[in-house]
N, CA, C and O atoms as a GROMACS GRO file, in nm:
protein
  404
    1UNK      N    1   0.621   1.810  11.450
    1UNK     CA    2   0.658   1.729  11.350
    1UNK      C    3   0.552   1.631  11.314
    1UNK      O    4   0.492   1.563  11.398
    2UNK      N    5   0.532   1.625  11.184
    2UNK     CA    6   0.438   1.534  11.132
    2UNK      C    7   0.489   1.431  11.058
    2UNK      O    8   0.478   1.454  10.938
    3UNK      N    9   0.547   1.314  11.086
    3UNK     CA   10   0.642   1.214  11.014
    3UNK      C   11   0.565   1.096  11.070
    3UNK      O   12   0.544   1.097  11.192
    4UNK      N   13   0.517   0.988  10.990
    4UNK     CA   14   0.482   0.863  11.014
    4UNK      C   15   0.568   0.767  10.919
    4UNK      O   16   0.601   0.801  10.805
    5UNK      N   17   0.601   0.641  10.979
    5UNK     CA   18   0.693   0.545  10.906
    5UNK      C   19   0.634   0.419  10.970
    5UNK      O   20   0.627   0.405  11.092
    6UNK      N   21   0.588   0.317  10.869
    6UNK     CA   22   0.528   0.185  10.890
    6UNK      C   23   0.520   0.109  10.804
    6UNK      O   24   0.483   0.151  10.694
    7UNK      N   25   0.556  -0.044  10.821
    7UNK     CA   26   0.540  -0.131  10.716
    7UNK      C   27   0.403  -0.177  10.687
    7UNK      O   28   0.323  -0.185  10.780
    8UNK      N   29   0.367  -0.209  10.561
    8UNK     CA   30   0.219  -0.228  10.528
    8UNK      C   31   0.223  -0.295  10.381
    8UNK      O   32   0.324  -0.285  10.310
    9UNK      N   33   0.122  -0.355  10.346
    9UNK     CA   34   0.105  -0.389  10.218
    9UNK      C   35  -0.012  -0.301  10.130
    9UNK      O   36  -0.105  -0.242  10.186
   10UNK      N   37   0.004  -0.303  10.017
   10UNK     CA   38  -0.083  -0.235   9.942
   10UNK      C   39  -0.199  -0.339   9.904
   10UNK      O   40  -0.173  -0.439   9.836
   11UNK      N   41  -0.335  -0.308   9.953
   11UNK     CA   42  -0.425  -0.407   9.936
   11UNK      C   43  -0.524  -0.359   9.841
   11UNK      O   44  -0.604  -0.441   9.798
   12UNK      N   45  -0.533  -0.210   9.794
   12UNK     CA   46  -0.618  -0.166   9.691
   12UNK      C   47  -0.544  -0.035   9.642
   12UNK      O   48  -0.472   0.034   9.714
   13UNK      N   49  -0.570  -0.011   9.515
   13UNK     CA   50  -0.495   0.104   9.447
   13UNK      C   51  -0.562   0.147   9.323
   13UNK      O   52  -0.585   0.068   9.231
   14UNK      N   53  -0.594   0.282   9.319
   14UNK     CA   54  -0.662   0.328   9.197
   14UNK      C   55  -0.585   0.347   9.085
   14UNK      O   56  -0.465   0.322   9.101
   15UNK      N   57  -0.624   0.392   8.958
   15UNK     CA   58  -0.566   0.408   8.860
   15UNK      C   59  -0.472   0.544   8.857
   15UNK      O   60  -0.518   0.644   8.914
   16UNK      N   61  -0.378   0.551   8.809
   16UNK     CA   62  -0.285   0.682   8.814
   16UNK      C   63  -0.370   0.797   8.735
   16UNK      O   64  -0.419   0.788   8.622
   17UNK      N   65  -0.374   0.900   8.820
   17UNK     CA   66  -0.459   1.022   8.745
   17UNK      C   67  -0.392   1.163   8.764
   17UNK      O   68  -0.307   1.180   8.851
   18UNK      N   69  -0.424   1.236   8.702
   18UNK     CA   70  -0.348   1.392   8.723
   18UNK      C   71  -0.457   1.483   8.754
   18UNK      O   72  -0.575   1.479   8.718
   19UNK      N   73  -0.381   1.586   8.845
   19UNK     CA   74  -0.469   1.715   8.886
   19UNK      C   75  -0.475   1.782   8.768
   19UNK      O   76  -0.425   1.752   8.660
   20UNK      N   77  -0.557   1.899   8.807
   20UNK     CA   78  -0.576   2.004   8.687
   20UNK      C   79  -0.450   2.066   8.663
   20UNK      O   80  -0.421   2.105   8.549
   21UNK      N   81  -0.355   2.082   8.780
   21UNK     CA   82  -0.229   2.127   8.770
   21UNK      C   83  -0.109   2.044   8.699
   21UNK      O   84   0.004   2.093   8.694
   22UNK      N   85  -0.140   1.910   8.643
   22UNK     CA   86  -0.082   1.820   8.567
   22UNK      C   87   0.021   1.712   8.675
   22UNK      O   88   0.114   1.643   8.633
   23UNK      N   89  -0.017   1.720   8.798
   23UNK     CA   90   0.071   1.656   8.880
   23UNK      C   91  -0.018   1.514   8.907
   23UNK      O   92  -0.134   1.497   8.946
   24UNK      N   93   0.098   1.412   8.867
   24UNK     CA   94   0.018   1.241   8.898
   24UNK      C   95   0.006   1.234   9.044
   24UNK      O   96   0.083   1.285   9.125
   25UNK      N   97  -0.105   1.160   9.070
   25UNK     CA   98  -0.147   1.126   9.177
   25UNK      C   99  -0.219   0.967   9.166
   25UNK      O  100  -0.289   0.916   9.078
   26UNK      N  101  -0.176   0.923   9.279
   26UNK     CA  102  -0.258   0.759   9.304
   26UNK      C  103  -0.293   0.732   9.436
   26UNK      O  104  -0.219   0.736   9.534
   27UNK      N  105  -0.416   0.703   9.433
   27UNK     CA  106  -0.483   0.674   9.575
   27UNK      C  107  -0.468   0.525   9.620
   27UNK      O  108  -0.448   0.439   9.535
   28UNK      N  109  -0.475   0.502   9.718
   28UNK     CA  110  -0.450   0.343   9.760
   28UNK      C  111  -0.502   0.333   9.908
   28UNK      O  112  -0.515   0.429   9.984
   29UNK      N  113  -0.529   0.200   9.936
   29UNK     CA  114  -0.533   0.156  10.079
   29UNK      C  115  -0.428   0.065  10.114
   29UNK      O  116  -0.393  -0.030  10.043
   30UNK      N  117  -0.367   0.100  10.246
   30UNK     CA  118  -0.263   0.015  10.296
   30UNK      C  119  -0.307  -0.056  10.426
   30UNK      O  120  -0.391  -0.002  10.498
   31UNK      N  121  -0.256  -0.166  10.455
   31UNK     CA  122  -0.296  -0.266  10.552
   31UNK      C  123  -0.142  -0.294  10.636
   31UNK      O  124  -0.038  -0.335  10.583
   32UNK      N  125  -0.159  -0.264  10.755
   32UNK     CA  126  -0.039  -0.288  10.852
   32UNK      C  127  -0.092  -0.378  10.958
   32UNK      O  128  -0.204  -0.366  11.007
   33UNK      N  129  -0.012  -0.459  10.986
   33UNK     CA  130  -0.032  -0.584  11.106
   33UNK      C  131   0.117  -0.600  11.172
   33UNK      O  132   0.218  -0.622  11.106
   34UNK      N  133   0.113  -0.586  11.302
   34UNK     CA  134   0.232  -0.620  11.374
   34UNK      C  135   0.205  -0.668  11.516
   34UNK      O  136   0.089  -0.686  11.554
   35UNK      N  137   0.309  -0.689  11.595
   35UNK     CA  138   0.289  -0.694  11.741
   35UNK      C  139   0.379  -0.589  11.808
   35UNK      O  140   0.490  -0.559  11.764
   36UNK      N  141   0.319  -0.532  11.924
   36UNK     CA  142   0.397  -0.404  11.955
   36UNK      C  143   0.381  -0.430  12.109
   36UNK      O  144   0.292  -0.494  12.165
   37UNK      N  145   0.492  -0.363  12.167
   37UNK     CA  146   0.491  -0.360  12.327
   37UNK      C  147   0.438  -0.256  12.380
   37UNK      O  148   0.490  -0.145  12.363
   38UNK      N  149   0.318  -0.275  12.461
   38UNK     CA  150   0.264  -0.148  12.542
   38UNK      C  151   0.289  -0.161  12.685
   38UNK      O  152   0.256  -0.269  12.733
   39UNK      N  153   0.338  -0.076  12.763
   39UNK     CA  154   0.333  -0.093  12.905
   39UNK      C  155   0.356  -0.244  12.938
   39UNK      O  156   0.292  -0.313  13.018
   40UNK      N  157   0.460  -0.280  12.861
   40UNK     CA  158   0.522  -0.408  12.893
   40UNK      C  159   0.443  -0.549  12.855
   40UNK      O  160   0.474  -0.663  12.888
   41UNK      N  161   0.346  -0.510  12.786
   41UNK     CA  162   0.234  -0.618  12.734
   41UNK      C  163   0.234  -0.622  12.575
   41UNK      O  164   0.222  -0.524  12.501
   42UNK      N  165   0.251  -0.766  12.536
   42UNK     CA  166   0.250  -0.747  12.394
   42UNK      C  167   0.105  -0.722  12.324
   42UNK      O  168   0.006  -0.748  12.392
   43UNK      N  169   0.092  -0.680  12.215
   43UNK     CA  170  -0.036  -0.615  12.169
   43UNK      C  171  -0.032  -0.650  12.021
   43UNK      O  172   0.065  -0.617  11.953
   44UNK      N  173  -0.119  -0.705  11.977
   44UNK     CA  174  -0.152  -0.732  11.828
   44UNK      C  175  -0.213  -0.590  11.768
   44UNK      O  176  -0.315  -0.553  11.826
   45UNK      N  177  -0.168  -0.510  11.665
   45UNK     CA  178  -0.194  -0.422  11.602
   45UNK      C  179  -0.220  -0.423  11.452
   45UNK      O  180  -0.131  -0.453  11.372
   46UNK      N  181  -0.338  -0.392  11.417
   46UNK     CA  182  -0.376  -0.400  11.277
   46UNK      C  183  -0.460  -0.302  11.246
   46UNK      O  184  -0.557  -0.282  11.320
   47UNK      N  185  -0.438  -0.215  11.115
   47UNK     CA  186  -0.508  -0.106  11.086
   47UNK      C  187  -0.496  -0.093  10.932
   47UNK      O  188  -0.401  -0.145  10.872
   48UNK      N  189  -0.601  -0.017  10.864
   48UNK     CA  190  -0.602  -0.006  10.715
   48UNK      C  191  -0.605   0.146  10.721
   48UNK      O  192  -0.659   0.207  10.814
   49UNK      N  193  -0.545   0.205  10.617
   49UNK     CA  194  -0.523   0.344  10.621
   49UNK      C  195  -0.560   0.386  10.464
   49UNK      O  196  -0.530   0.308  10.373
   50UNK      N  197  -0.620   0.500  10.442
   50UNK     CA  198  -0.621   0.563  10.295
   50UNK      C  199  -0.474   0.605  10.286
   50UNK      O  200  -0.403   0.628  10.384
   51UNK      N  201  -0.438   0.614  10.160
   51UNK     CA  202  -0.315   0.643  10.118
   51UNK      C  203  -0.316   0.732   9.998
   51UNK      O  204  -0.412   0.719   9.922
   52UNK      N  205  -0.214   0.830   9.966
   52UNK     CA  206  -0.191   0.897   9.841
   52UNK      C  207  -0.074   0.914   9.810
   52UNK      O  208   0.002   0.960   9.895
   53UNK      N  209  -0.034   0.886   9.692
   53UNK     CA  210   0.108   0.932   9.653
   53UNK      C  211   0.096   1.019   9.552
   53UNK      O  212   0.006   0.998   9.471
   54UNK      N  213   0.180   1.130   9.536
   54UNK     CA  214   0.169   1.243   9.446
   54UNK      C  215   0.292   1.254   9.375
   54UNK      O  216   0.376   1.173   9.416
   55UNK      N  217   0.332   1.330   9.279
   55UNK     CA  218   0.444   1.371   9.218
   55UNK      C  219   0.545   1.260   9.163
   55UNK      O  220   0.494   1.166   9.102
   56UNK      N  221   0.671   1.263   9.178
   56UNK     CA  222   0.761   1.169   9.146
   56UNK      C  223   0.742   1.032   9.213
   56UNK      O  224   0.771   0.931   9.149
   57UNK      N  225   0.698   1.023   9.330
   57UNK     CA  226   0.672   0.893   9.412
   57UNK      C  227   0.566   0.829   9.335
   57UNK      O  228   0.577   0.706   9.334
   58UNK      N  229   0.466   0.876   9.269
   58UNK     CA  230   0.340   0.831   9.233
   58UNK      C  231   0.382   0.727   9.111
   58UNK      O  232   0.314   0.624   9.107
   59UNK      N  233   0.458   0.737   9.037
   59UNK     CA  234   0.508   0.653   8.918
   59UNK      C  235   0.560   0.523   8.977
   59UNK      O  236   0.517   0.416   8.933
   60UNK      N  237   0.646   0.525   9.073
   60UNK     CA  238   0.693   0.391   9.141
   60UNK      C  239   0.583   0.337   9.233
   60UNK      O  240   0.576   0.217   9.258
   61UNK      N  241   0.519   0.406   9.271
   61UNK     CA  242   0.416   0.342   9.371
   61UNK      C  243   0.313   0.276   9.258
   61UNK      O  244   0.269   0.162   9.269
   62UNK      N  245   0.287   0.353   9.165
   62UNK     CA  246   0.179   0.284   9.068
   62UNK      C  247   0.216   0.142   9.009
   62UNK      O  248   0.130   0.062   8.972
   63UNK      N  249   0.370   0.115   9.004
   63UNK     CA  250   0.424   0.004   8.968
   63UNK      C  251   0.452  -0.081   9.088
   63UNK      O  252   0.504  -0.191   9.065
   64UNK      N  253   0.430  -0.053   9.194
   64UNK     CA  254   0.455  -0.160   9.296
   64UNK      C  255   0.364  -0.275   9.306
   64UNK      O  256   0.248  -0.253   9.268
   65UNK      N  257   0.390  -0.393   9.348
   65UNK     CA  258   0.302  -0.526   9.373
   65UNK      C  259   0.211  -0.491   9.469
   65UNK      O  260   0.232  -0.439   9.579
   66UNK      N  261   0.088  -0.529   9.409
   66UNK     CA  262  -0.018  -0.524   9.517
   66UNK      C  263  -0.001  -0.646   9.593
   66UNK      O  264   0.033  -0.752   9.542
   67UNK      N  265  -0.029  -0.628   9.733
   67UNK     CA  266  -0.007  -0.718   9.829
   67UNK      C  267   0.172  -0.737   9.880
   67UNK      O  268   0.218  -0.818   9.961
   68UNK      N  269   0.224  -0.664   9.822
   68UNK     CA  270   0.374  -0.660   9.869
   68UNK      C  271   0.423  -0.594   9.968
   68UNK      O  272   0.370  -0.483   9.980
   69UNK      N  273   0.498  -0.617  10.039
   69UNK     CA  274   0.544  -0.551  10.175
   69UNK      C  275   0.635  -0.424  10.151
   69UNK      O  276   0.735  -0.440  10.081
   70UNK      N  277   0.609  -0.305  10.201
   70UNK     CA  278   0.698  -0.210  10.174
   70UNK      C  279   0.692  -0.108  10.322
   70UNK      O  280   0.599  -0.099  10.401
   71UNK      N  281   0.808  -0.048  10.325
   71UNK     CA  282   0.817   0.050  10.443
   71UNK      C  283   0.776   0.195  10.365
   71UNK      O  284   0.817   0.235  10.256
   72UNK      N  285   0.692   0.255  10.448
   72UNK     CA  286   0.636   0.358  10.389
   72UNK      C  287   0.678   0.502  10.453
   72UNK      O  288   0.678   0.503  10.576
   73UNK      N  289   0.703   0.585  10.408
   73UNK     CA  290   0.760   0.720  10.506
   73UNK      C  291   0.667   0.847  10.446
   73UNK      O  292   0.686   0.889  10.332
   74UNK      N  293   0.578   0.896  10.524
   74UNK     CA  294   0.541   1.020  10.492
   74UNK      C  295   0.449   1.098  10.604
   74UNK      O  296   0.504   1.099  10.714
   75UNK      N  297   0.336   1.157  10.600
   75UNK     CA  298   0.285   1.234  10.692
   75UNK      C  299   0.132   1.226  10.676
   75UNK      O  300   0.078   1.190  10.571
   76UNK      N  301   0.080   1.254  10.766
   76UNK     CA  302  -0.090   1.263  10.788
   76UNK      C  303  -0.155   1.400  10.769
   76UNK      O  304  -0.114   1.499  10.830
   77UNK      N  305  -0.258   1.405  10.681
   77UNK     CA  306  -0.338   1.516  10.674
   77UNK      C  307  -0.494   1.493  10.643
   77UNK      O  308  -0.532   1.381  10.608
   78UNK      N  309  -0.571   1.587  10.656
   78UNK     CA  310  -0.727   1.577  10.632
   78UNK      C  311  -0.723   1.560  10.507
   78UNK      O  312  -0.645   1.610  10.426
   79UNK      N  313  -0.833   1.465  10.486
   79UNK     CA  314  -0.877   1.421  10.341
   79UNK      C  315  -0.907   1.556  10.260
   79UNK      O  316  -0.863   1.573  10.146
   80UNK      N  317  -0.979   1.643  10.322
   80UNK     CA  318  -1.003   1.775  10.250
   80UNK      C  319  -1.019   1.878  10.390
   80UNK      O  320  -1.027   1.837  10.506
   81UNK      N  321  -1.021   2.004  10.351
   81UNK     CA  322  -1.033   2.105  10.462
   81UNK      C  323  -1.122   2.091  10.570
   81UNK      O  324  -1.092   2.104  10.689
   82UNK      N  325  -1.269   2.054  10.507
   82UNK     CA  326  -1.379   2.030  10.612
   82UNK      C  327  -1.375   1.898  10.660
   82UNK      O  328  -1.468   1.868  10.735
   83UNK      N  329  -1.291   1.812  10.638
   83UNK     CA  330  -1.314   1.662  10.668
   83UNK      C  331  -1.228   1.617  10.783
   83UNK      O  332  -1.110   1.648  10.793
   84UNK      N  333  -1.306   1.527  10.887
   84UNK     CA  334  -1.200   1.492  10.996
   84UNK      C  335  -1.139   1.364  10.966
   84UNK      O  336  -1.073   1.317  11.058
   85UNK      N  337  -1.147   1.292  10.853
   85UNK     CA  338  -1.076   1.191  10.802
   85UNK      C  339  -0.930   1.211  10.775
   85UNK      O  340  -0.891   1.315  10.723
   86UNK      N  341  -0.847   1.116  10.809
   86UNK     CA  342  -0.719   1.125  10.770
   86UNK      C  343  -0.650   1.045  10.658
   86UNK      O  344  -0.672   0.924  10.650
   87UNK      N  345  -0.559   1.114  10.564
   87UNK     CA  346  -0.497   1.017  10.455
   87UNK      C  347  -0.364   1.042  10.479
   87UNK      O  348  -0.322   1.156  10.500
   88UNK      N  349  -0.283   0.930  10.478
   88UNK     CA  350  -0.143   0.921  10.476
   88UNK      C  351  -0.087   0.968  10.332
   88UNK      O  352  -0.123   0.912  10.228
   89UNK      N  353  -0.008   1.062  10.333
   89UNK     CA  354   0.068   1.094  10.210
   89UNK      C  355   0.211   1.030  10.223
   89UNK      O  356   0.294   1.048  10.313
   90UNK      N  357   0.218   0.956  10.120
   90UNK     CA  358   0.339   0.881  10.106
   90UNK      C  359   0.453   0.980  10.025
   90UNK      O  360   0.433   1.038   9.918
   91UNK      N  361   0.572   0.983  10.104
   91UNK     CA  362   0.675   1.066  10.070
   91UNK      C  363   0.768   0.986  10.005
   91UNK      O  364   0.837   1.025   9.911
   92UNK      N  365   0.770   0.857  10.061
   92UNK     CA  366   0.878   0.757   9.989
   92UNK      C  367   0.866   0.630  10.062
   92UNK      O  368   0.831   0.618  10.179
   93UNK      N  369   0.904   0.522   9.968
   93UNK     CA  370   0.872   0.386  10.009
   93UNK      C  371   0.975   0.296   9.948
   93UNK      O  372   1.024   0.327   9.840
   94UNK      N  373   1.016   0.178  10.015
   94UNK     CA  374   1.096   0.088   9.979
   94UNK      C  375   1.042  -0.054   9.994
   94UNK      O  376   0.948  -0.076  10.070
   95UNK      N  377   1.108  -0.159   9.918
   95UNK     CA  378   1.041  -0.283   9.941
   95UNK      C  379   1.090  -0.340  10.080
   95UNK      O  380   1.205  -0.315  10.118
   96UNK      N  381   1.017  -0.405  10.146
   96UNK     CA  382   1.038  -0.445  10.296
   96UNK      C  383   1.071  -0.603  10.292
   96UNK      O  384   1.006  -0.686  10.228
   97UNK      N  385   1.176  -0.627  10.365
   97UNK     CA  386   1.195  -0.787  10.363
   97UNK      C  387   1.234  -0.823  10.523
   97UNK      O  388   1.284  -0.740  10.600
   98UNK      N  389   1.210  -0.928  10.549
   98UNK     CA  390   1.238  -0.977  10.704
   98UNK      C  391   1.376  -0.954  10.737
   98UNK      O  392   1.409  -0.976  10.853
   99UNK      N  393   1.465  -0.914  10.653
   99UNK     CA  394   1.621  -0.872  10.699
   99UNK      C  395   1.627  -0.754  10.753
   99UNK      O  396   1.735  -0.728  10.806
  100UNK      N  397   1.521  -0.650  10.756
  100UNK     CA  398   1.495  -0.547  10.793
  100UNK      C  399   1.500  -0.555  10.936
  100UNK      O  400   1.557  -0.468  11.001
  101UNK      N  401   1.438  -0.662  10.994
  101UNK     CA  402   1.407  -0.704  11.132
  101UNK      C  403   1.511  -0.707  11.214
  101UNK      O  404   1.496  -0.740  11.331
   0.00000   0.00000   0.00000
């Protein structure tokens, strides 16, 4: 199974574009920061990840506030066939508030 869910802010977003097949896509960078427990010890975790929203979700993602906190759900895939770099493909997202904690 390849499913990833995390809370992050949108720190950078490209303009909405269309593939040759007419599919809308938006590339972005997401920033996650949290405290996690590992082996009974608290650990600060922070990462920035390349992300891609395609299809129906791209329209909503394109309108989402930069810097806003969102809960993202999606999967990881190589940037392209020959790349070792990963891209997070956004399948869905919703506004995140501290009430979720």
